[in-house]
VOGU-3710 file (C-alpha; in Angstrom, 3 decimals, decimal comma):
1> mqgvgfrpfv> -31,145/-25,185/-20,889  -34,534/-23,640/-21,554  -34,970/-20,795/-24,001  -32,391/-21,705/-26,636  -34,647/-23,462/-29,153  -33,674/-26,929/-28,015  -37,034/-28,644/-28,506  -37,412/-27,492/-32,144  -33,809/-28,562/-32,687  -34,577/-32,024/-31,262
11> yrmavknava> -37,663/-32,198/-33,470  -35,615/-31,397/-36,606  -32,995/-34,028/-35,728  -35,755/-36,596/-35,134  -37,399/-35,873/-38,501  -34,006/-35,951/-40,221  -33,313/-39,417/-38,810  -36,893/-40,777/-39,185  -37,217/-41,121/-35,407  -40,686/-41,144/-33,792
21> gwvennnegv> -41,691/-40,176/-30,245  -41,717/-36,896/-28,323  -39,671/-34,199/-26,561  -40,700/-32,021/-23,623  -39,292/-29,307/-21,404  -39,618/-29,929/-17,700  -38,112/-28,512/-14,558  -35,451/-31,252/-14,499  -34,211/-30,714/-18,071  -35,275/-31,930/-21,492
31> sihaegspqq> -36,858/-35,379/-21,775  -36,970/-37,273/-25,080  -38,727/-40,504/-25,939  -37,279/-41,776/-29,231  -38,251/-44,840/-31,249  -36,443/-46,118/-34,329  -33,902/-48,633/-35,557  -30,579/-48,929/-33,672  -28,835/-47,100/-36,526  -31,414/-44,302/-36,571
41> leqfltdlka> -31,236/-43,824/-32,818  -27,425/-43,852/-32,785  -27,264/-41,172/-35,474  -29,973/-39,185/-33,681  -27,861/-39,119/-30,491  -24,754/-38,146/-32,473  -26,596/-35,243/-34,096  -27,926/-34,024/-30,724  -24,371/-33,566/-29,512  -22,772/-32,318/-32,712
51> qapeaasire> -25,374/-29,859/-33,992  -26,857/-28,359/-30,817  -27,763/-24,645/-30,783  -24,792/-22,411/-29,986  -26,223/-21,183/-26,685  -27,315/-24,653/-25,508  -25,420/-26,272/-22,667  -25,471/-30,066/-22,878  -23,708/-31,305/-19,777  -24,964/-34,874/-19,941
61> isvsvaqshn> -27,144/-37,117/-22,090  -28,535/-39,984/-20,036  -29,847/-42,875/-22,155  -32,043/-45,753/-20,982  -34,201/-48,351/-22,697  -37,934/-47,521/-22,721  -41,090/-49,404/-23,572  -42,029/-48,868/-27,216  -45,385/-47,222/-27,890  -45,152/-47,606/-31,678
71> ytvfqiqqsh> -45,319/-43,883/-32,335  -45,578/-42,960/-35,997  -44,547/-39,291/-35,707  -42,357/-37,109/-33,501  -44,075/-34,422/-31,394  -43,213/-31,565/-29,028  -45,199/-31,961/-25,831  -46,339/-29,344/-23,333  -43,897/-28,377/-20,544  -44,262/-30,125/-17,181
81> sysqlvtevs> -43,009/-29,689/-13,632  -42,236/-32,930/-11,797  -40,177/-32,028/-8,718  -38,272/-29,349/-6,850  -35,294/-29,793/-9,170  -34,828/-27,092/-11,802  -33,501/-27,023/-15,307  -31,154/-24,316/-16,442  -32,486/-20,952/-17,563  -30,877/-19,455/-20,618
91> pdiavcsacl> -29,031/-16,171/-20,274  -29,933/-13,417/-22,724  -28,616/-13,985/-26,245  -27,424/-11,344/-28,720  -29,593/-10,873/-31,801  -28,661/-13,389/-34,517  -27,733/-12,655/-38,132  -30,900/-14,345/-39,431  -33,099/-11,948/-37,435  -31,068/-8,955/-38,612
101> adlsqqthri> -31,681/-10,093/-42,180  -35,423/-10,404/-41,438  -35,526/-6,699/-40,520  -35,546/-5,861/-44,209  -37,341/-8,967/-45,525  -40,340/-9,847/-43,350  -43,263/-7,527/-44,027  -44,608/-7,666/-40,481  -41,142/-7,040/-39,010  -39,659/-4,385/-41,287
111> nypfinctnc> -37,379/-2,348/-38,983  -38,979/-3,933/-35,897  -36,456/-3,278/-33,076  -37,490/-6,221/-30,859  -37,076/-8,960/-33,445  -35,936/-12,321/-32,048  -36,224/-16,067/-32,594  -35,479/-19,333/-30,813  -31,763/-18,646/-31,312  -31,603/-15,132/-29,850
121> gprftivkal> -33,213/-12,443/-27,741  -34,104/-11,789/-24,094  -34,322/-14,745/-21,733  -33,244/-14,328/-18,083  -34,141/-10,632/-18,014  -37,794/-11,395/-18,777  -38,421/-14,764/-17,057  -40,460/-14,838/-13,852  -40,975/-18,567/-13,258  -40,247/-22,007/-14,669
131> pydrhqttmk> -40,941/-23,722/-16,955  -39,886/-20,990/-19,371  -43,131/-20,282/-21,211  -44,485/-16,984/-22,519  -47,119/-16,531/-19,821  -44,349/-16,771/-17,183  -42,363/-13,908/-18,699  -42,843/-10,168/-19,038  -44,130/-10,857/-22,584  -47,437/-12,017/-21,072
141> pfalcavckt> -49,231/-8,664/-21,730  -48,434/-8,865/-25,448  -50,960/-11,185/-27,117  -49,657/-12,809/-30,282  -51,153/-11,597/-33,547  -52,376/-14,207/-36,050  -49,130/-14,164/-38,049  -46,847/-14,492/-35,014  -49,096/-17,188/-33,537  -48,743/-19,204/-36,740
151> eynnlhdrrf> -44,954/-18,932/-36,535  -44,992/-19,756/-32,825  -46,948/-22,977/-33,459  -45,128/-24,033/-36,624  -42,616/-26,768/-35,841  -40,610/-25,871/-38,950  -40,415/-22,141/-38,226  -37,351/-20,560/-36,628  -39,682/-18,884/-34,142  -41,420/-22,034/-32,986
161> haqpvaclhc> -42,036/-21,570/-29,253  -39,747/-18,516/-29,122  -41,362/-17,035/-26,029  -40,531/-13,341/-26,767  -41,641/-13,605/-30,417  -43,474/-10,475/-31,607  -43,789/-8,102/-34,531  -44,809/-4,561/-35,449  -48,448/-5,388/-34,766  -48,329/-7,212/-31,437
171> gpayqlqdgq> -45,053/-6,596/-29,647  -43,278/-4,106/-27,386  -42,315/-0,656/-28,639  -39,797/1,982/-27,635  -41,274/4,829/-25,641  -40,264/8,472/-25,226  -40,927/10,499/-22,118  -43,877/12,207/-23,792  -45,511/8,799/-24,282  -44,751/8,564/-28,013
181> lfsdgkalae> -44,255/4,935/-29,123  -41,851/3,695/-31,807  -42,311/0,250/-33,334  -40,077/1,304/-36,208  -36,480/1,162/-34,981  -35,092/2,927/-38,027  -37,378/5,914/-37,463  -36,240/6,106/-33,830  -32,588/5,822/-34,878  -33,059/8,662/-37,357
191> llspqidagk> -34,527/10,775/-34,552  -31,661/10,104/-32,128  -28,712/10,023/-34,518  -28,407/13,779/-35,163  -28,712/14,413/-31,435  -25,781/12,099/-30,704  -23,770/13,611/-33,551  -24,466/17,029/-32,012  -23,036/16,009/-28,619  -26,249/15,143/-26,803
201> iialkglggf> -26,525/12,397/-24,164  -29,142/9,644/-24,619  -30,489/7,306/-21,946  -31,550/4,106/-23,729  -33,159/1,021/-22,214  -31,134/-2,108/-22,931  -31,729/-5,803/-22,221  -30,983/-5,660/-18,502  -31,183/-1,956/-17,734  -30,648/1,517/-19,108
211> hlicnahdne> -27,454/2,773/-20,753  -26,164/6,322/-21,067  -24,887/6,974/-24,575  -22,890/9,695/-26,296  -20,303/10,227/-29,039  -17,009/8,520/-28,067  -15,075/11,139/-30,056  -16,691/14,080/-28,248  -14,600/15,002/-25,209  -17,001/17,713/-24,096
221> aisrlrqrka> -20,054/15,422/-24,219  -18,289/12,698/-22,186  -17,041/15,261/-19,668  -20,607/16,524/-19,282  -21,813/12,935/-18,820  -19,187/12,327/-16,129  -20,183/15,469/-14,289  -23,918/14,758/-14,375  -23,510/11,103/-13,443  -20,972/11,827/-10,668
231> rdgkpmavmv> -18,443/9,492/-12,273  -15,172/11,388/-11,977  -12,411/9,191/-13,310  -13,596/5,628/-13,892  -13,134/4,524/-17,523  -16,191/4,372/-19,776  -17,116/1,369/-21,899  -17,736/1,854/-25,605  -19,802/0,090/-28,250  -18,244/-0,227/-31,702
241> knaekatqyf> -20,242/-0,726/-34,894  -18,640/-4,087/-35,758  -15,470/-6,150/-35,294  -13,839/-4,644/-38,394  -14,169/-1,153/-36,912  -12,924/-2,487/-33,569  -9,665/-3,614/-35,203  -9,065/-0,034/-36,366  -9,238/1,376/-32,844  -7,985/-1,509/-30,696
251> qlsateklql> -5,436/-4,321/-30,729  -7,488/-7,442/-31,334  -6,145/-11,003/-31,254  -8,025/-13,903/-32,842  -9,217/-15,046/-29,397  -10,341/-11,542/-28,475  -12,230/-11,198/-31,756  -13,940/-14,532/-31,088  -15,022/-13,363/-27,630  -16,160/-9,971/-28,896
261> eswrrpilll> -18,347/-11,542/-31,603  -19,694/-14,381/-29,451  -23,406/-14,608/-28,684  -22,658/-13,386/-25,168  -21,325/-10,013/-26,394  -19,376/-9,078/-23,242  -17,469/-5,879/-22,692  -13,889/-6,911/-23,467  -10,867/-4,982/-22,197  -8,712/-4,268/-25,233
271> knklplafev> -5,450/-2,388/-25,677  -5,845/0,923/-27,463  -4,537/1,506/-30,973  -6,181/4,684/-32,287  -7,252/7,322/-29,749  -10,834/8,078/-28,866  -11,709/11,130/-26,775  -9,392/11,406/-23,756  -12,371/11,327/-21,380  -13,239/7,743/-22,418
281> srglnttgvm> -10,309/6,060/-20,635  -8,574/9,014/-18,968  -5,068/8,046/-20,091  -5,282/4,287/-19,465  -3,973/2,085/-22,280  -7,052/-0,171/-22,393  -10,740/0,372/-23,095  -13,812/-1,744/-22,403  -15,278/-2,591/-25,814  -18,482/-4,346/-26,872
291> lpympfhhql> -20,351/-4,935/-30,098  -24,082/-4,350/-30,731  -26,290/-7,060/-29,219  -29,829/-5,659/-29,542  -31,491/-5,070/-32,917  -31,777/-1,346/-32,222  -28,032/-1,058/-31,598  -27,486/-2,216/-35,187  -30,189/0,111/-36,486  -28,632/3,072/-34,690
301> fevlkidvlv> -25,168/2,463/-36,140  -26,666/2,212/-39,631  -27,638/5,894/-39,519  -24,947/7,381/-37,242  -22,033/9,288/-38,754  -19,744/7,832/-36,086  -18,801/4,222/-35,423  -17,987/4,296/-31,680  -20,371/5,214/-28,855  -19,748/5,623/-25,147
311> mtsgniadep> -22,177/3,170/-23,548  -22,081/3,207/-19,777  -24,512/1,956/-17,131  -27,643/4,053/-16,674  -27,395/4,770/-12,969  -26,372/7,429/-10,484  -22,894/6,954/-8,993  -22,814/3,531/-7,247  -26,539/2,787/-7,355  -27,857/-0,217/-9,341
321> viidneeafd> -28,570/0,218/-13,042  -32,091/1,577/-13,585  -34,660/-0,718/-15,212  -37,970/1,100/-14,730  -39,175/3,630/-17,307  -40,651/6,094/-14,836  -37,568/6,009/-12,621  -35,410/6,542/-15,703  -37,506/9,491/-16,878  -37,102/11,008/-13,416
331> klgkiadfvv> -33,467/10,244/-12,512  -31,770/9,815/-15,875  -33,728/12,742/-17,230  -31,388/14,908/-15,120  -28,366/13,398/-16,900  -29,533/12,685/-20,430  -30,991/15,044/-23,013  -33,310/12,259/-24,239  -34,615/9,238/-22,316  -35,852/6,299/-24,359
341> gynraihnrv> -37,540/3,366/-22,625  -39,739/0,571/-23,944  -43,002/-0,862/-22,691  -41,838/-4,396/-21,851  -40,744/-4,817/-18,218  -37,275/-5,991/-17,230  -37,858/-8,518/-14,458  -34,236/-9,392/-13,680  -31,789/-6,485/-13,701  -28,369/-7,285/-15,237
351> ddsvafvvne> -25,342/-5,147/-16,042  -23,136/-5,852/-19,033  -20,548/-8,559/-18,418  -16,849/-7,659/-18,551  -13,877/-9,874/-19,443  -10,297/-9,805/-20,694  -8,082/-12,332/-22,462  -4,791/-13,631/-21,039  -2,798/-16,513/-22,485  -5,564/-17,036/-25,062
361> karpirrsrs> -8,198/-17,636/-22,387  -11,139/-15,364/-21,543  -11,133/-14,229/-17,908  -14,328/-12,712/-16,472  -14,181/-9,493/-14,460  -17,943/-9,036/-14,101  -20,256/-11,991/-14,740  -23,746/-10,769/-15,531  -25,675/-10,306/-18,826  -25,484/-13,348/-21,121
371> fvpapvqlai> -23,731/-15,465/-18,462  -26,236/-15,462/-15,594  -27,926/-17,670/-14,516  -25,948/-20,454/-16,250  -24,558/-22,568/-13,375  -21,042/-23,665/-12,508  -20,800/-27,432/-12,084  -19,434/-28,619/-8,738  -17,598/-31,763/-7,721  -19,745/-32,168/-4,597
381> eaenvlatga> -23,400/-31,801/-3,601  -24,407/-28,248/-2,588  -28,204/-28,538/-2,273  -29,756/-25,839/-0,041  -26,463/-24,009/0,591  -26,531/-20,215/0,283  -23,341/-18,186/-0,096  -23,932/-14,496/0,587  -20,727/-13,195/-1,024  -18,457/-10,280/-0,181
391> elvntfaigk> -19,029/-6,556/0,335  -17,561/-5,223/-2,918  -18,614/-6,256/-6,461  -20,982/-8,622/-4,703  -22,668/-11,714/-6,043  -24,442/-14,411/-4,058  -24,714/-18,091/-4,975  -27,244/-20,849/-4,314  -26,638/-24,574/-4,436  -28,869/-26,932/-6,420
401> akqaiisqhi> -27,632/-30,539/-6,480  -24,065/-30,309/-7,853  -24,574/-26,876/-9,324  -23,706/-23,380/-8,146  -26,184/-20,858/-9,526  -24,489/-17,493/-9,114  -26,398/-14,236/-9,147  -25,835/-11,420/-11,548  -23,388/-8,679/-10,534  -25,009/-6,867/-7,604
411> gdlknaetla> -22,346/-4,225/-6,928  -20,898/-2,682/-3,789  -23,177/-3,164/-0,782  -22,668/0,370/0,461  -26,057/1,982/-0,024  -29,721/1,205/0,560  -30,497/0,897/-3,176  -27,866/-1,799/-3,775  -28,860/-3,712/-0,647  -32,489/-3,629/-1,809
421> fyeesftrfg> -31,369/-5,014/-5,208  -29,465/-7,770/-3,376  -32,483/-8,758/-1,294  -34,847/-8,561/-4,279  -32,552/-10,767/-6,382  -32,218/-13,322/-3,589  -36,008/-13,540/-3,284  -36,408/-13,951/-7,045  -33,707/-16,629/-7,283  -35,414/-18,475/-4,450
431> alfrfkpqla> -38,747/-18,464/-6,286  -37,323/-19,163/-9,744  -35,072/-22,027/-8,682  -37,235/-23,398/-5,841  -34,518/-22,733/-3,317  -34,824/-22,593/0,455  -31,474/-22,321/2,259  -30,555/-24,578/5,162  -26,967/-23,320/5,549  -25,781/-19,743/4,964
441> vcdlhpdyls> -22,079/-19,238/4,269  -20,680/-15,736/4,671  -17,498/-13,726/5,057  -15,618/-13,577/8,344  -16,025/-9,785/8,467  -18,911/-9,015/10,862  -19,681/-5,604/9,337  -20,217/-6,772/5,761  -23,885/-6,335/4,902  -23,776/-9,726/3,190
451> trfahqldie> -22,579/-11,268/6,478  -25,356/-9,542/8,402  -27,854/-10,789/5,821  -26,711/-14,380/6,430  -27,105/-14,055/10,200  -30,615/-12,613/9,825  -31,929/-15,732/8,067  -32,332/-17,713/11,291  -30,531/-20,764/9,899  -27,113/-22,283/10,557
461> tlevqhhhah> -24,291/-19,978/9,400  -20,685/-20,700/8,512  -18,154/-17,858/8,447  -15,340/-18,268/5,927  -12,068/-16,350/5,749  -12,012/-14,136/2,664  -8,880/-15,506/0,994  -9,744/-19,106/1,723  -12,956/-18,382/-0,216  -10,940/-16,827/-3,052
471> iascmaehgl> -8,828/-19,959/-3,503  -11,837/-22,255/-3,019  -13,660/-20,328/-5,752  -10,985/-21,135/-8,309  -10,769/-24,704/-7,029  -14,529/-25,126/-7,430  -14,631/-23,998/-11,032  -11,809/-26,425/-11,892  -13,335/-29,313/-9,925  -10,438/-29,513/-7,437
481> nekvigiald> -11,154/-31,211/-4,098  -7,697/-31,692/-2,595  -4,885/-29,717/-0,985  -3,366/-26,998/-3,180  -0,925/-24,127/-2,959  -3,082/-21,014/-2,991  -1,782/-17,594/-3,988  -4,393/-14,993/-3,052  -3,450/-11,435/-3,990  -6,047/-8,714/-3,495
491> gtglgtdgti> -6,802/-5,578/-1,529  -8,732/-6,342/1,608  -10,072/-9,250/3,616  -10,345/-9,777/7,356  -7,811/-12,312/8,589  -8,229/-14,795/11,407  -5,783/-12,712/13,486  -7,979/-9,590/13,247  -5,675/-7,779/10,799  -6,342/-7,060/7,130
501> wggeylicdl> -4,985/-9,703/4,772  -4,458/-9,573/1,025  -0,998/-10,852/0,056  -1,420/-14,500/1,077  0,300/-17,796/0,312  -1,813/-20,645/1,637  -1,940/-24,397/1,793  -5,620/-25,208/1,639  -8,420/-27,480/0,583  -12,161/-26,950/0,776
511> sdfsreyyfd> -12,198/-27,783/4,492  -9,413/-25,653/5,919  -6,268/-23,650/5,216  -2,954/-22,645/6,742  -1,304/-19,274/6,156  2,281/-20,073/5,172  3,673/-16,748/3,886  2,323/-13,225/3,511  3,312/-9,731/2,461  4,871/-7,678/5,247
521> pvplpggdkv> 1,961/-6,032/7,125  1,992/-2,227/7,000  -0,087/0,265/9,034  -2,741/2,099/7,015  -2,956/5,618/8,478  -6,542/6,768/8,149  -7,941/3,281/7,555  -10,208/3,265/4,507  -8,861/6,685/3,474  -5,817/4,966/1,971
531> tdqpwrtafs> -7,866/3,594/-0,932  -8,631/7,163/-2,043  -5,220/8,521/-1,008  -2,563/5,930/-1,982  0,209/8,316/-0,908  -0,673/7,457/2,705  0,288/3,807/2,180  3,495/4,790/0,381  4,403/7,047/3,309  3,675/4,235/5,756
541> ylymyfglsi> 5,929/1,746/3,945  8,808/4,217/3,879  8,325/5,207/7,509  8,048/1,558/8,603  11,200/0,478/6,782  13,459/3,533/7,086  12,079/5,838/9,750  11,822/9,604/9,507  15,323/9,984/8,058  14,211/8,734/4,650
551> fidenamkli> 12,154/11,871/4,152  15,253/13,951/3,479  14,926/12,249/0,085  13,120/14,657/-2,234  11,009/11,920/-3,866  9,915/10,609/-0,474  9,084/14,037/0,905  6,953/15,144/-2,053  4,600/12,221/-1,349  2,937/14,212/1,411
561> pdqkdlpllm> 0,551/16,849/0,012  0,744/19,011/3,126  3,938/18,838/5,229  1,954/19,963/8,287  0,323/16,498/8,264  3,656/14,737/8,858  3,613/14,767/12,706  0,005/13,568/12,777  0,704/10,722/10,340  3,674/9,557/12,401
571> qmidqginsp> 1,637/9,745/15,600  -1,180/7,705/14,062  1,250/4,988/12,996  3,352/5,023/16,188  0,331/4,835/18,483  -1,846/2,612/16,268  -4,579/5,246/15,954  -6,911/4,325/13,076  -3,974/2,566/11,407  -4,946/-1,087/10,941
581> lssgagrlfd> -2,250/-3,484/9,787  -2,606/-4,772/6,228  -0,735/-7,334/4,162  -2,878/-6,449/1,128  -1,268/-6,730/-2,298  -3,542/-3,960/-3,518  -2,083/-1,584/-0,932  1,457/-2,471/-2,032  0,547/-1,684/-5,647  -1,035/1,568/-4,408
591> avaaltgict> 2,161/2,509/-2,601  4,432/1,974/-5,607  2,033/3,872/-7,877  2,007/6,789/-5,437  5,759/6,806/-4,795  6,522/6,950/-8,525  3,997/9,764/-9,002  1,740/7,662/-11,226  -1,267/8,029/-8,900  -1,191/9,727/-5,508
601> qssfhaeapm> -4,964/10,359/-5,289  -7,511/7,820/-6,611  -10,759/8,952/-8,205  -12,141/5,393/-8,517  -11,560/1,928/-7,058  -8,172/0,376/-7,977  -7,116/3,354/-10,105  -3,551/3,311/-8,754  -2,827/-0,377/-9,619  -4,481/0,076/-13,018
611> rleaaikenc> -2,308/3,073/-13,859  0,780/1,293/-12,547  0,102/-1,628/-14,886  -0,563/0,735/-17,798  2,847/2,349/-17,242  4,840/-0,905/-17,637  7,723/-0,717/-20,096  7,487/-3,718/-22,394  10,254/-6,320/-22,542  11,918/-5,078/-19,356
621> qgkylfeier> 13,453/-8,062/-17,533  14,734/-6,264/-14,436  13,474/-6,868/-10,907  14,090/-5,673/-7,362  15,471/-7,356/-4,266  13,230/-8,659/-1,488  13,673/-10,659/1,703  11,711/-13,428/3,402  11,846/-13,074/7,155  10,247/-16,207/8,621
631> qaisfrkmfy> 6,786/-16,002/7,058  6,752/-12,320/6,094  7,945/-11,086/2,705  9,805/-7,812/3,281  9,921/-5,104/0,597  12,489/-2,944/2,387  15,192/-3,479/-0,236  12,681/-2,991/-3,053  11,550/0,416/-1,819  15,151/1,489/-1,274
641> kiledmkagi> 16,076/0,521/-4,838  12,962/2,237/-6,245  14,066/5,499/-4,590  17,577/4,991/-6,009  16,140/4,410/-9,488  14,055/7,564/-9,197  17,155/9,573/-8,204  19,031/8,097/-11,164  16,291/9,169/-13,583  15,163/5,643/-14,438
651> svgeiaakfh> 11,838/5,845/-16,274  8,586/5,241/-14,460  7,796/2,533/-17,040  10,943/0,598/-16,154  10,294/0,931/-12,415  6,722/-0,311/-12,916  7,976/-3,301/-14,914  10,661/-4,174/-12,345  8,097/-3,989/-9,532  5,701/-6,349/-11,315
661> ntiivinlki> 8,559/-8,720/-12,162  9,471/-8,777/-8,460  5,983/-9,944/-7,446  6,065/-12,604/-10,174  9,414/-13,935/-8,929  8,101/-13,955/-5,348  5,143/-16,062/-6,520  7,551/-18,572/-8,025  9,915/-18,628/-5,052  7,126/-19,207/-2,522
671> akalhkktgi> 5,471/-21,861/-4,712  8,786/-23,726/-4,883  9,261/-23,474/-1,115  5,753/-24,809/-0,444  6,186/-27,600/-2,981  9,413/-28,614/-1,253  7,657/-28,584/2,122  4,455/-30,410/1,101  5,012/-32,073/-2,269  1,930/-30,274/-3,629
681> nkvvlsggsf> 2,270/-29,383/-7,301  -1,040/-27,627/-7,987  -1,003/-23,843/-7,656  -4,276/-21,891/-7,580  -4,311/-18,143/-8,317  -7,104/-15,861/-7,134  -7,828/-12,360/-5,863  -8,466/-8,996/-7,469  -4,785/-8,297/-8,182  -4,890/-11,039/-10,816
691> qnryllehte> -7,118/-8,767/-12,909  -3,726/-7,292/-13,785  -3,060/-9,046/-17,085  0,725/-8,626/-16,881  0,818/-10,175/-13,408  -1,511/-13,033/-14,356  0,111/-13,819/-17,697  3,675/-13,911/-16,387  2,799/-15,683/-13,134  1,006/-18,448/-15,037
701> nilqragfev> 3,867/-18,787/-17,498  6,733/-18,803/-14,981  4,987/-21,355/-12,759  4,166/-23,620/-15,696  7,759/-23,472/-16,928  8,807/-24,566/-13,442  6,605/-27,658/-13,751  3,600/-26,582/-11,696  -0,029/-27,246/-12,633  -1,517/-23,766/-12,562
711> fahqkvptnd> -5,209/-22,926/-12,146  -6,666/-19,446/-12,590  -10,215/-18,195/-13,086  -12,070/-18,705/-16,371  -15,712/-19,061/-15,265  -16,143/-16,545/-12,439  -14,275/-13,330/-11,620  -10,961/-13,500/-9,780  -12,130/-10,434/-7,848  -14,688/-10,494/-5,026
721> ggislgqlai> -17,422/-11,235/-7,574  -16,200/-14,854/-7,418  -16,129/-15,096/-3,615  -19,659/-16,520/-3,394  -18,665/-19,592/-5,424  -15,810/-20,289/-3,019  -18,054/-19,837/-0,008  -20,581/-22,219/-1,544  -17,943/-24,892/-2,203  -16,622/-24,615/1,363
731> gakylqnqik> -20,181/-24,849/2,711  -20,884/-27,922/0,588  -17,703/-29,571/1,868  -18,661/-28,665/5,439  -21,993/-30,469/5,058  -20,293/-33,446/3,406  -17,876/-33,708/6,341  -20,763/-33,504/8,815  -22,473/-36,458/7,126  -19,217/-38,466/7,156
741> nk> -18,629/-37,755/10,832  -22,098/-38,847/11,946
//
C-alpha cells in the first residue's frame, strides 16, 4: 500500500540486517531487490512481516531468486509504472503521537495544524493519480522549503518521502471567510474556543469535507443547528477529547476502546452512560462517538472548556458533504456563525466512517474515511467488472484482478447533487485505478439511478436481485464460493415476483438463489409513505390478520391519527391502490414500534426500528408465537399477543424484547429446517436489520450454539452500502461461468 512509509521502513530493515540492494514503489506494489547472506535475508523477510507500519497492508510477499549485482548499499529508487495493474492507495491516517509531540518541539512546526509524517496524515483525500508522489496530489502547489526538503530526502528522517510534508513556512493554512490565514493552529483554536463555549456553530474543514461543530452540552445550540441544517431528528455524532473522557460519558469495552483509538478513528456507536444535551441523540440510548484525528482537533480541545463537541457532516439535508471553500462560505455560512476552510484542495470527498461492536468484532455501518480505498480480497477474478450499487447509502465497486475496490460512502441517490458526486467518483476511480468496465452489474429495480447508470454505459449489464446481492456481499468478504443458507433481513428490495422483499431465507451461491421462506407479505398503504408514517404498516398488519373488528381495541384504534382516514385506508388495501405487497423486515419492525407507541411518525430513516431496539428490556427471555404456513412466516399470533400484553399493562421494554426474541427464534427454526432439507451448515447474515446489535448478537450466538457456522459482515456494511460488493462477486462468478461454458 502506497503512502504508509513502507519504503523507508524497508530501508531501515535492510540497514539493520546489513542487506544491500534497492526498493521501489510501482503501480503493481512494492518491489525489493535484496542481497546478503541466507541468514541476513531470512531475518530481513521476518522483520518485514513482523515490524511493518501499522497502516500497511501486506497481503503477500512473493520471493524469487535474482541475479546478484554485488550492491554495496541499499537504496530507495524512483517510483515506476509498468502495467495497467495498480497498487493499493492508503486511506487517510489519523495524526500520530510523534507528530503531536513535534507540535511543541520542532521550531518550524510549532503549533502547525497540518503536521504529518510517513506514518500519518491525508492520503486518499489528496491523491489524484498513481504512483502516489507529491506532484500527483493536491500538495503540488506547495513547494517544499529548504528544511522540509532536507527531511523529505533524508532516508533516516520520519518524514522521508511523506508526500504531504510541510511546515509553517511552506504548507497549507486555515482560512477564514475574510481571507485571513492561520498557520498557527493554537491561535485559531483560541479564536474559535470562546465562540463554541458561547453556543456558536462553527463550520470547519476536515480531511474529507466540512464538519459543523457546536457544544455537545448546549441543547439550544444543537437545536439551532438542526433547524438551520434541516436535520430534524437524526442523531448527531460527537467528538470527545480522548478515550479517558469517552469512558466517563459512554460504556466502553476493551474492543470498543481499541477501535476508537485505532489509526482509522471511525465514529463508533456506543451506549450512553452520562447524558449529553438531549438534542444530540434525541432519547436514543446510543451515540456516535469519535476521537480527534487531525492535529487541529487536538489543538482545539486543548483550549476548550468542554470535552465533547457535536461534529456532524457539513452539508444541507441529504446533499453530499461540502469540500470546497467557496461553496462552504456560501452554503454553510447560512448555518454556521464561523466558517473555517483551508487552502489545500480535497480531491476525493469522504464522510466519516461509522461502526459498532458486536460479539467483540467491529461491524461497519458506513465505510468511508480511513477505510477507502483499501480493497476487499476476492476468491475469484473480477477484472473489469463494475457494480453500481443500490439506491440508498450507495457505494459502487470496481474489480481489479482478485480485488474489489469499493467507493467511499456516496449517500442516497435521490438528488442531483448526490448523483453528480456518484458520477464524479466513478470517473476518478476509473482514472486512479486504470479501470474500464466491460460488465456492469446493477440492482433488479429499474428505477434505481444506479441501475439506470449501468444501462447508460453501453456495455453488457447483469441485473441482480437485491437480497441475493446482500448475501453474496457477506460471502465475498469471507471468501465463500459455495451454497449457503442466507438470511437477508432489511427494508426494501425488488423481488423477482414484482413485490417488495426484505424478510428472506434463501439457499444461494454466487450464481443463483432460491427463495425458501419469507415474512408474510403485507400491503403498504401509501407506498413509500409508510417509511415516514410507520403507523400505516401497523394498521395494515392488524387489518390483514384480524379485519376491521380488531379496531374496537383501544390500542389498535389509536394508531390512526385521523379516524376519517379509516375508510380510505381500507379501500386502498382492499383494492390494491398504491399498496404494494412487502415482506420487508424493516416494515415489520416499523409496525411493532408504531403499535406500541414507540414511534408512529419517523423523522429520519429507520427511526422506528432504532427506537424499538433502544426500548428493549435487558435479560427478558420471553417471546411470541408465530406460524409457518408453507413458505410464509405468519405473525398473526404475535400481533394478537402484543395487543393482549398492552391491555395487561406489560411494559413497552418487555414487549420490544419479546418481539426481538421472536425474530431470533425464527432465524434458528428456519436455519434448522433448511439444514435438514439441504445439509448446508453455513449460515450467512446480511441486510440493514442486522445493524440492530441485539438482533445480530443473539442471532449469531443462538445459531453457533446450534452448531452452525455463522458469517456476518466485518469488512463492509450489512446495509445497502455493502450491496456493491455482492453485485461485484456475482458478476465475477457470471464471467467465470461464461468462460467455463465456452
